[in-house]
N, C-alpha and C positions, 0 to 999 in steps of 0.2 A: 504494500500500500504506500501511497505517497506520504512522506514523512515531514515535508516542509514546503513552503512556497518555492524553494529552490528546486524541488522536483526530484531529488535523488530517492531511490527506493531504499527503505530502511528496514532492518531486522535486527534483533539481538544476536549476539554471537559469543562464542568462546574467545578468550583473549589469546591471540597468536603471539609467539615469542619472536622478538626482533633481536638479531645479533649485532652488537656494535662492533666497530672496527677493532680487531685484535682480541675480541672475546673468544675464549675456547668454545668449540662447538661439538660436543659429543653428540653422536646421532643414533638413531634407531638402527635395528638390524636390517640389512639389505642382503637378500640372497643368502641368508643364514650366517652373515658375518657382521661385525660392527661396522657401521657406515663411516667412511672418512669424509673429509671436507668436500671432495668432489661429488659426493653423493647427495649433498644438501644444497638447497638454494640459499639466497641471501638472508632469508628469515629463519633458517635452520630446519626447514621442512624437507622430507625425503623427496628425491627426484625420480626414483625408480621403484617399481613395485617389488615387494618381497614375495617370492613365489614359494608357497609352502609345498613340501613334498608330500602329496596326498596319495601316493601309490599304495601305501600300506593301509590307508583308510578304505579305498575301493577294492583292493586285492590283498586282504590280510592273510597271513599264514596261520594266525591263531586268534580266536575270539573268545572273550569272556562275556557271559550273559548274567548280569547281576540281578537277582530276583527272578530267576527262571522258574517256570511252573509248568506242570502238566495236569493240574487239578481241574476237574470239570467246572464250567461256569465262571472261570476266572479270566479277566482280560489278559493277564500275562501269559496265559496258556496259548492263545492264538498267536501272540507275538513271538513267543518262544518257538512255536512250530514253524513260523515263517522264517525266522532267523536260522533255524537248523537247515531248512531246505536251501536257503541262500548260501549258507556256508558250504554246503555240499557242492553247489554249482561252482563256487569260486575256489574250491579245494582247500578250505580253511578248517583247522582243528577247532572244535568247540568245547569250552569248559563252562558248564552251568555252575552258578554260584547261588547257594541257598543254605541258610543256617540249619535247617531241619530235614531236608530231603536227601536221601542217599543217592538218588538218580532222578533224571528228568528225561522222559521219553527214551528210557533205556541207556542214557548217557550218564556216566558217573558224575556226581555232583561234589563240589567242595564247599566247605562251610563259610569261607570268607575269602576276600581278595588275597590275604596273606598266605592262604593255602594253595594258591594256583601253582600247578606243577611246572610252569614255564613262564617266561616273560611274554605277554600277549601284545599284539599290535592294536587291537580294538576292543574296547569294553562297551557293552550296551547296557544302560542303566534303566532297569524296570522298577524304579523306586520312586516314592513320592518326594523325597528330599535328597537330591544328588550331592549336596555339599559334603557331608561326612565321607561319602564314597570317593569323591574326587581326591580328598586328602589321602585316603588309603591307596588309590591308584598311583599317586605321586611316588609313594614309597616303593611301589612295585614297578616303577618306571614304565608304565603303560604309555603308548604313543598317542592313541586317539580314544575319545569317548563320545558317546551319543546319549543325550539326556532327553527323554520324552516328556518329562513332567511339565505341567503347566502351573499357572498361578504366580507368574513372575511379572515382568514389566508390563505385560498386556493388561494387568488388573489394576494398575494405579501406583501410587507412591510407595506403599508398603512393599508391593511386589517388585518395584524397581530397585528398592534397597536390597531386597533378598537377591535379586539378580546381580547386583554389583558385588555382593559378598561372594557369590558363586564365581563371578568373573575374576575377582581378586585371587581366589583360591586356585583357579585355573592358571593364572599368570605365575603364581608361585610354584605350581606343580611341574611346569615344563611340558605337560601334555596339551593336546589341542582338542577342543570340545565343540561338537555340533549340537546346537540347541541352546537353552531348553525350549520347550513348546514346539518340538519337531515331531516327525513321524517316521514311518517305515519306507518312505519312497526311495531312499538310497539302496534299499535291499529288494527292489522289484526284480521280476524276471524280464530280462531284455532278450529280444530275439537275436540269435547268433547266426541266422541263415541269410541275413541281409548284408549287402556289400555297399561300397562307396563311402563317401564322407558322411559323418554322423552329426547329429545334433546333440549337444550336451545341454542339459536342462537345469536351471536354478530357480527355485521357487521359495517364497516365504509363506505361501499357503499351499499345502500339498494338493488340495482339491483343484486349485487353479492350474495345476500342471497336467491334469488328466487328458485334456484335448491334445496336447503336444505328445504325451506318451502314447496316445492312441494312433499317432501317425505310423507307428510300426505296422499296424494292420493295413495300411495303404502302401507298404513297401519302403517306407523311409526309415533309415536306421537311426536309433538312439544309442548313445554310448554310456551316458551317466545321468544321474538325477541327484541333485544336491538340495534337500529341503532344509533351508537354513534356520527357520523358526525365528527365535528372538535374537540370535546372533550375539550371545554373551561373549563368544570368542571367534570362531570361524564365521566369516561373513561373506556376502555376495562377492565382494572384491577378491577375496582369496580364491574362490572357485573360478572366477573369470580369468585370473592370472594363471591358474593351474591348467584350465581347459585350453587356454590360448597356446600352451606349449605342447599339447597332445597331438600327435600327427594324425590321428583318426578323426579329429573334430573339425568339421567343416563350418559350423556356425554354433553360436551360443545363444540359447533362448532363455529369457529371464522374466519372471513375474516378481516385481519389486513393490512392496508396500512402503518401504522407507529405507533410507541408507543409514548405516551405522556411522560411517566416516566418509564424508564427501571427497576428501583428498585421496583416500585409499581407493575409492571407486574410480576416480579419474586416472590414477596411476595404473590401475588394472585395465581400464579402457585403452590407455596409451599402449600398454603391452600388447593388447589384442590388435590394435591398429598397426603397430610395428610388424606383427606377425601376419597381417592381412586376414585375420579371422573376424568375420562380422559378428557383432553383438546386437541382438534384437530384444527389446524390452517393453513390456507393459509396466508402466510406472503409475501407481495409484497416487492421487493427490491433485488432480487438475481442479477439483472443486473443494470447497470447505467440507462438504459432507464426506467426500472420499478420504480427505486427509484425517478427519475425525475418526472415521471407522477404522482406517489403517492403524492409527495410534492405539485404538482399543484392542486390535487384533494381535499386533506384534510388538507394541511398545516402541516403535521406531519414529523418528522424525521424518516427515514426508518432505520437508524443505519448501521454500518459496518456489512455486511451480515454474515461474518464468526463468528463474536461475537454473533449476534442475534441467529444464528443457534446453536452454542455451548450452549448458555444460555438456549435456549428452551430444548435441550436434557438434560442438567444438571438437570432441574426441571421437566422433564417428559412430556413436551408439545410435542405433535406429530405434526411435520410439514409436510404438503403435498403440492403439487404444483397446482393441478387442483381442480375445484369445484366438478367434478365427484368423485375424490378421497375423498374430504371432505364429500360428501354425504355418500359414501359407508363405509368409515372408521368410521365416527361418528355413523352411524346407527348400525354397528356391535358392537362397543364398548359400546353403550348405552344398547343394549339388550342381549348380550351374557353373560352367566354365566362364572365364573372363570374357566380356563382350569384345567382338572384333570391330563393332561400329555401334553408334548409339541410335541409329534410325530404327523406327518401329513400323511394321506393315500390318494392317488388319486385313485378314483374308476370310471371306465368308461365302456362303452359297446364297445369300440374300442381300440385296441392296439396302433394305431397311436396317437389317442387323449390322451390316458393315458401317453404315453412316452413323448409327447410334453409338456403336463402340468407338469409332474413330473420333466422334465428338467428345466422348468421355475421356478418351486417351489424351487428346489435345488439352482438354481442361485440366488433366492431371499433370500437365507439364512435360509430356512425352513429345519427342520430335517425330513427326510423320512426314518423311521426305516424299515429294512427288517423284515417282519413278520416271526415269529418262524415257524419251520417245522411243529409243531403240528397245528398251526393256518392255515398254507397253506394246510395241509392234510384235515382239516375240510372244508375249502372253496372248495376243489376239490370234495367234495361230490355233489356239485351243479354246479360246473364249470368244463368244460372238462379239462383233464390232460394236454393237449398240450398248454393250455393258461397259461401265467405267473400270479401268484397271490402273488408274493413276496412283491410288492409295487413298481410301481402301480399295481392295481388289475384290470385285464381285464376279464370281464364275457362273452365276445363273443356276447352278444346281446340277445339271446333267453331266458336265465334264468330270465330276468326282466319281462317277460310276464306272469309268473305264480308265485306260492307260493315260488319258490326258491329265487326270487328277494329280498324279505324281510329278509329271512334267511341269505343271504349273507351280507346285510347291518348290521343286528344285530350282526353277528359274527365279523365283522370288528370293530364295536363300542365296543364290549366286550373285545377287546385286551387291556391290561393295559398300553401298550406303546402308544396307540393311543389317542390323545386328539381332533383331528380335522379330519373330513372326507370331502374331496372336490370331488364333482361329476360334471365334465364338460359335459354338454349336448349341442352339437354343433348345433342342430336344432331339430325341432319337427318331430317325426315319430310315430304318433298314430297308433295303440293303445298302443304300447310298452312304448312310452314316458309318456303317461298318467298314466300307471300303475307304472312306475319308480318313478315319482315325488310324487305320492300318498304314495308309500312305504317309500320314503325318509322323507316326512312330518310326517308320522305316527311314524317312527323310531326316529325322532328328538324329538317328543313329549314324547316318552317313555325313552329317554336317557338324561343324564346330560352333554353329550358331544356335541361339536359344529358340525353341519352339514351345509355345504355350497354347494350351487348349482350355477353353471354358466350357465345361459340360453342364449345360443348363437344366437338364432333366431333374426334377425333384425326387425321382424314384431312386436312382443310383444303383440299381441292380442289373442294368443292361450289360451284356458281355462286352460290348465295345468299350464301356467305361471300366468295368471291374477287371477284365482280363487284358485288354490291349493297352488302354491308357495307363492304368495303375501298374501294369506289368512292365512298362517301359521305364528305364532308369534315365532316359534322356528327355522325355517330354515332361514339361511342368504342367500338371493338371490342376485346375481350379473349379470350384462350384459357383463362384460369383464373379462377375466382371469387375466389380469394385476391388475385390481382393487381388485379382490378377493385375490390375493396373497399379495398385499400391505396391505390390511385390516387384513388378518390373521396374517401376520408377526407382524403388529402393535399390534394386540390383544394379542399375546403371549409375545411380548416385554413389553407391558404396565403392564401386570400382574406380570411379573418377576420384573419390576421396583417397583411397589407398595408393593410387598411382602417384599422387602428389604429396602424400602425407610426410611432413617433417615434424618430429616430436617437439612441441614447444619446451618440454623439459630439458632437451639437449641445449637449447639456447638460453635457458633461464640464468639470470645473473647469480654467480656464486659469492661474490664479494660486494660490499656496499660501494656505491658510486661516490665521487667527490661531493655531490650534492647532499649526501646523507648527513654528514656532520653539521653542515650549515642548517639543514632543515630540523634536525633533532634539537638543536639549541633553541629553536623557536617554539617547540612544543610546550604546552602548559597542561600537565596531567589533570584530567578530570574537568577541564574547562572548555568552553567554546571560545575560539579566537575572534578578535575583532576582524572586520573586513580588511583593515590595513595589515594586521598580522598575518591573516590568511593569504593575502597577496604576496607578502614577503616569502611565505612558504612556497608559493608558486614560482616566484623569481628564483629561489634556490634551485629549483629543478628546470630552470631555463624556459619557463612558460611566460610569455609576454603579457604584461599588464599595461594599462594606460599611464601616461605621465600623470603624477598626482603628488600632492603634499598633504600631510596631516598638520592642521593648524589649531590653535587654541584661542584665537582672538579674531575680531572682525578685520582689524588692520592687517594681520598676518594673512587672512583669507584673500584680501585684495592684492597683496604682494604676490601671493601664490598664483592667483588667477592670471596676473600679468606674465609670470614666468611659464606657467603651463600653456597659456594661449587661449584666448576666447574663441568660441563659446565654451563654457565649462559646466560641469555637473558638480553639485555639492551634496554630500551625504553625511549624516551623523554616523560616527564610528564608535562602537562599544562592544565589549566582549559578549554581551547577552542580547544583542539586537539581531533578530532573525527575520523580522517582517518590516523592513524600513519603509517600503512603499505604502503599506496599509496604515502605518502610523503617521504618514506625512513627513517622513524624515529624509526625503530625496527631493532635490530641486534640479531641474534640467534646463538646458538652453539659456543659461545666464550669459549676458553679453556686455555688461558694464559693471564698473566698480560699485555703483549704488545698488544694483541688483544683488551683488555678492554680499555687501554689508547687510542688506535687508534679509537675505537668505540665511546668513550666519545667525542673526538674532532670532529669526523665526525657528530655525532648527534647534537652537539651544533652549528656547522657550518651550517648545513641544516636548523636548526631552525632560525638562523639569516637571512639566504638567503630567507627563506619563510616568514619572519616576524612573526614567531610564538613565543609567550611568554611562557617561561618555568618556572616551579618552581623547576626543577631539572631533574635528570636522574635516572630512576629506574634500579637497578641491581637485577635481579630476578633469583630465582631457575628455572632451565629448567625442565619441565615435558614433557616427550616425548611420553609415551605410554598411550593410552586411547581412548575413543570415544568422539569426540568434539560435544557438545550440546550447545544450547542457552536457557537461561531462562530469561524472562524479564517481566517488568511491563509497562503498558501504560494506558491511560485514554480513555474510549469510551464515545462518546457524550451522550449515553443513560444510560449506566450501571455503569459509573465511572471506578474505578481501575479494570483492567483485568490482568491476568497472562498468559503468553505464554511460551510454551516449544517446542523446535524443534531441528532438526539437526543443528549443529553449523558451525562455520567458514563461508565460502562463500556459503555453501550448502543451508542455509536457504533462501538466495536470489535466488539461481538458481532453486532449487526444490520447494520452498515455502511449505516445509513439516513442518508444525507447528500445534499445537493444543492450544486452548485457553479456559479458564474458568473464570467465574466471582466469586470473593470471596464473601462470605466464601465458602470453600469446604474442604472436608476431604481427608484422605489418599486414599480412594477408587477412588475418582474422580481424584486425582493426578496420580494414576496408570492407570486409563482409558485414561487420556491425552497421556501418553507415549504409550499405546497400540494402539492409533489411528494413530500414525505416520507410514508413509509408510516405513521409514527406521528403524523401530523398531528392525528388525533382526540384525542390527549392534550391538545392546546391548547384544544380545545373544551369540555373538562370531562368526566370519566368517573367513574363510581361515586360520584356525589354531589358531586364536586369542582366548584367554580365555573369558568367559562371563564377561561383565562389571557389576559394582555395581549399579544395578537398585534401590536398597533400598537407597543408598546414593544419587542418583538423586532425588528420591521421597522426601527425607528429605530436600534437597535444595529447591525444588518447594514449600514445605509447609512453609519453613522459608521465602522465598520470598513473599508468600501469606501474611504472618503476616506483613511483611514490607508494602505491598500494603494496608492492612487494617489500620495500625497505622499511616502511613505517606502519606496516599492517597491524602490529601489536600496540601501536601508540595512537593511530589515527582512526577514530571511530567512524567518522563521516566527513566527506568532502563534497561540496557542491560548487562547481563553476557554472554560474547561471546569471546572466547570459555569457556564453563565450561567443563573441562576435567573429564570425568567419568572414574575412574580407574578400575582396575580388581576387581572382586567381593570381598567384604570385606575390600576394601581400601578407599572407599568413593569417593568424587568428589572435584575438586579444581578449583576455579574461576581464570583463567589465565588472564583475562582482564575484565574490567567493565567500563561502562559509566553511569553516573547518571546526570539527569537534574532536578534542583529544580524549583519550581514554584515561 
């Protein structure tokens, strides 16, 4: 929500640590070792994801089941039975643990963890309170544990405190814990007869992963399922980092209710982007109702949704809304080869169907190239002349029933501008539909290009669908046009993204800039700076401000106006003034000494009447022409410092036209932020105005980002509003600034 008239988006946040010049910087573990200085950014935060070795979690050699049971009517009995079956499939030895049972399902039982006959890789805790058991497991040097028990952070403050005690015990123990409030999804039966790249699944709600898990019944391989629950220890980021390194994983599908650690999530997403492994996520929290429900379910922070959304896009995480989109998009990204071109052709047996789908495809942002005259002439060898084959391609129906059908498909796929062929089949019409899908499947096998079929029949039992389309590992089959277009757009976008991806963490500053010491000396902990002091902060980082002087008398104001140059602007300056315009504490367009004297007296009178403490009055150069923008820094609860850019003045509040990024980011991301704005055209020049200096705006955004990185623990909020972006080649000037120190 908007936090002030300056328009920066504000949230509360944890205090981030800022490292001063020369201060020692011990760091967290990275890849299982102590981090050195090169692994940390200027604020002491890690730059690379720690990849946990989860091999022994998913493929343990020995498993202890604490609280195992084979008694009738007991919940633990069914769980124990499933764990025994899973252990047999993965080849693990099982050691049931129960204080009074000699055996469970015929397997000898031990009375306690201390009695285990060997060091186990994984302990499954079927107990109401896992805390005492965790401490026992630490002594036994167990590597991994799973806690199913609920009643923790998802229940409120008391549960959150209990979860923190559990997390602290886990940190002391050296083991890694999945849960609490998790389930048996990690121990499901995965089909082993399927080939090709697999989907790895991560969910904070087990039931929400069922549709993706069911993709196996459509011939799509799944390799892992991590149900993270409340994430007292192991979290979504850990599994993304691990799965990104697995050679069999073609895509990672996630259902995320909230993130435990925003920075860890971005580091994991960065690792996946480096490895070119797509991450597709449903992230709850677009609405207040969704955020509230997610918090009650898993006890997670959902985060300010605009920041979450921007951060995901920044690091290539594909965000979708529905589980059906998660299924279809993850399946396509996992299995499709990289595109050879970004052109899309819609091919159908009906002009109406083709026109409709082509319209939707163009609206979805896909490029539908007009096929060349030579290509169209070739297609008209098999398609009547009166039908359009420019794109969409309408074959009229009959050619699909004979040898012409395959020739048409091959000709389209041979076009160098075509990377994707989409064929919508609105319903079965045997035998033509049978021949059509067989030709599509055969052509897909022979081509390196993507062939997508939308099977529109609501029945879904037809042999053409069940046997031919689902039996093909090369055809991407969808049940709705919308999901097909979403998946294809994501497929093309993802490959564009990874082709040019450069990790911002590689470019992140490791040491403070020369500006840092100057700026830090200006900070006043726990206070809001005056406009004059805030502008000094900007000057320290090389951000241009108008010529101005701070004065404490009418005579000094007149002298300052003469030195600054008429016309001038006069503003009251004080540490606690946030709404100068509303209080009448700004006077613009002053052109004479008498106006300056009168303005000084009026400003000081208003300040006394409003009981506003002043450190003086600013006499400023008046900058009249340009595009008003806002650039700011705020703290997000999950991600820490964030940078915002948007239309300035009151427009940022009225139109809410702003873009946000999480540092670090480079020039390309800064330009992308500006391109996202609905009011971007104002910078190009409208109604006879010359183009504004976009390069100058980008430079300010990058300098503000450096401030956010270096002062992140001491700067709670920064608003530059308005930042006047001058004509091209003239830069940008910060006309007003608000800064709040921590």
